[in-house]
C-alpha positions as CSV (number, residue, x, y, z in Angstrom):
1,M,-19.0,8.2,4.7
2,T,-15.9,9.3,6.4
3,T,-13.3,11.2,4.3
4,V,-10.0,9.6,4.3
5,R,-7.3,12.2,5.2
6,R,-3.8,12.8,4.5
7,G,-1.7,10.5,6.7
8,S,-4.2,7.7,6.9
9,I,-3.2,4.1,6.1
10,V,-5.1,3.4,2.7
11,H,-3.6,0.2,1.4
12,V,-1.9,-2.8,3.0
13,E,0.2,-5.3,1.1
14,I,0.9,-8.7,2.4
15,A,4.0,-10.4,1.0
16,S,3.7,-14.1,1.5
17,A,6.0,-17.0,0.8
18,D,2.8,-18.9,-0.3
19,P,0.2,-16.5,-1.5
20,E,-2.6,-19.1,-2.2
21,R,-2.2,-20.5,1.4
22,T,-2.3,-17.1,2.9
23,K,-5.4,-16.2,0.8
24,G,-7.0,-19.5,2.1
25,F,-6.3,-18.7,5.6
26,L,-7.6,-15.1,5.5
27,R,-10.6,-16.3,3.5
28,E,-11.4,-19.0,6.2
29,V,-10.7,-17.1,9.3
30,F,-11.9,-13.6,8.4
31,G,-14.3,-14.3,5.4
32,W,-12.1,-12.0,3.1
33,E,-12.7,-12.1,-0.7
34,F,-9.9,-11.9,-3.2
35,E,-9.9,-10.7,-6.9
36,S,-7.1,-11.5,-9.3
37,V,-5.1,-8.9,-11.5
38,P,-4.7,-10.4,-15.0
39,G,-1.0,-11.1,-15.7
40,M,0.1,-10.4,-12.3
41,P,0.4,-12.4,-9.0
42,Y,-1.4,-9.7,-7.2
43,F,-4.6,-10.5,-5.3
44,P,-6.6,-7.5,-4.1
45,F,-8.8,-7.8,-1.1
46,S,-11.3,-5.7,0.7
47,A,-11.5,-5.8,4.5
48,P,-14.8,-5.0,6.2
49,N,-13.9,-1.6,7.4
50,G,-10.8,-1.0,5.2
51,P,-8.2,-0.4,4.3
52,G,-8.1,-2.7,1.4
53,G,-5.0,-4.2,0.2
54,A,-3.6,-7.2,-1.6
55,V,-1.6,-10.4,-1.2
56,M,1.4,-11.0,-3.3
57,P,4.4,-13.3,-3.5
58,A,7.4,-12.6,-1.2
59,G,10.7,-12.5,-3.2
60,A,14.4,-11.4,-2.8
61,E,13.3,-7.8,-3.0
62,R,10.2,-8.3,-0.8
63,P,10.6,-10.7,2.0
64,P,7.5,-12.0,3.9
65,G,5.8,-9.1,5.7
66,V,3.3,-6.3,5.6
67,L,3.8,-2.9,3.9
68,N,1.3,-0.1,4.9
69,Y,0.8,2.6,2.5
70,I,0.0,6.2,4.0
71,L,-2.1,8.7,2.0
72,S,-0.3,11.7,0.7
73,D,-1.5,14.7,-1.1
74,D,1.9,15.7,-2.2
75,I,4.6,12.8,-2.1
76,E,7.6,15.3,-3.0
77,A,6.7,17.4,0.1
78,D,6.3,14.5,2.2
79,L,9.6,12.7,1.1
80,R,11.3,16.2,2.0
81,R,9.7,16.1,5.5
82,I,10.6,12.5,5.9
83,G,14.3,13.3,5.1
84,A,14.4,16.3,7.5
85,A,12.9,14.2,10.3
86,G,15.6,11.7,9.9
87,G,14.0,9.2,7.6
88,K,15.3,7.7,4.4
89,V,13.7,7.6,1.0
90,L,14.2,4.1,-0.4
91,L,12.2,4.6,-3.6
92,P,11.5,8.0,-4.9
93,R,8.0,8.9,-6.3
94,T,7.0,6.2,-8.9
95,E,3.9,6.0,-11.1
96,V,1.3,3.4,-10.6
97,P,-0.4,3.4,-14.0
98,N,-4.0,4.8,-14.0
99,L,-3.9,5.2,-10.1
100,G,-1.3,7.6,-9.0
101,W,2.1,7.5,-7.4
102,W,3.9,5.8,-4.6
103,A,7.2,5.9,-2.7
104,L,9.0,3.8,-0.3
105,F,10.8,5.1,2.9
106,S,12.0,4.1,6.3
107,E,11.4,6.0,9.5
108,P,14.5,6.6,11.7
109,A,14.3,3.2,13.5
110,G,14.1,1.4,10.3
111,T,10.4,0.4,9.7
112,I,9.6,0.4,6.0
113,L,6.5,2.2,4.9
114,A,5.0,3.5,1.7
115,L,3.3,6.7,0.5
116,Y,0.6,6.9,-1.9
117,Q,-1.0,9.8,-3.8
118,S,-4.0,9.5,-6.2
119,S,-3.8,10.9,-9.7
120,R,-7.5,10.4,-10.3
121,E,-9.5,13.6,-10.0
122,D,-12.8,11.7,-10.0
123,R,-11.7,10.1,-6.8
124,G,-10.3,13.2,-5.1
125,P,-7.2,13.7,-3.1
126,T,-8.3,11.3,-0.4
127,A,-9.1,8.3,-2.7
128,R,-8.2,4.8,-1.3
129,F,-5.5,3.0,-3.3
130,R,-7.9,1.0,-5.3
């Protein structure tokens, strides 16, 4: 098994105006299977070779689109490097209960990306988002 290293894309979120339609399309075309998260409109999937991700509803704060999560072993240090390189922190380090932390940033040309750092020692610093 290949070790996932810092800087790898480890999770993809697809914000959709119609999550059920998007899931049906991805299921039909690519054979993806989806799970449900109790109490949340968040539908994780596993792609054949990864990374995994989820489909979720788009909204005022999250228009339709794709958000890629990049693996970090130290979000605070990466956010400092992002700022020094001309990027902008949009959401500071924020906890994902029982999984780790994430942060949102834009690179100098405006593309929005996310960082993810695992807190689960049993999965190591290169653990995938899920």
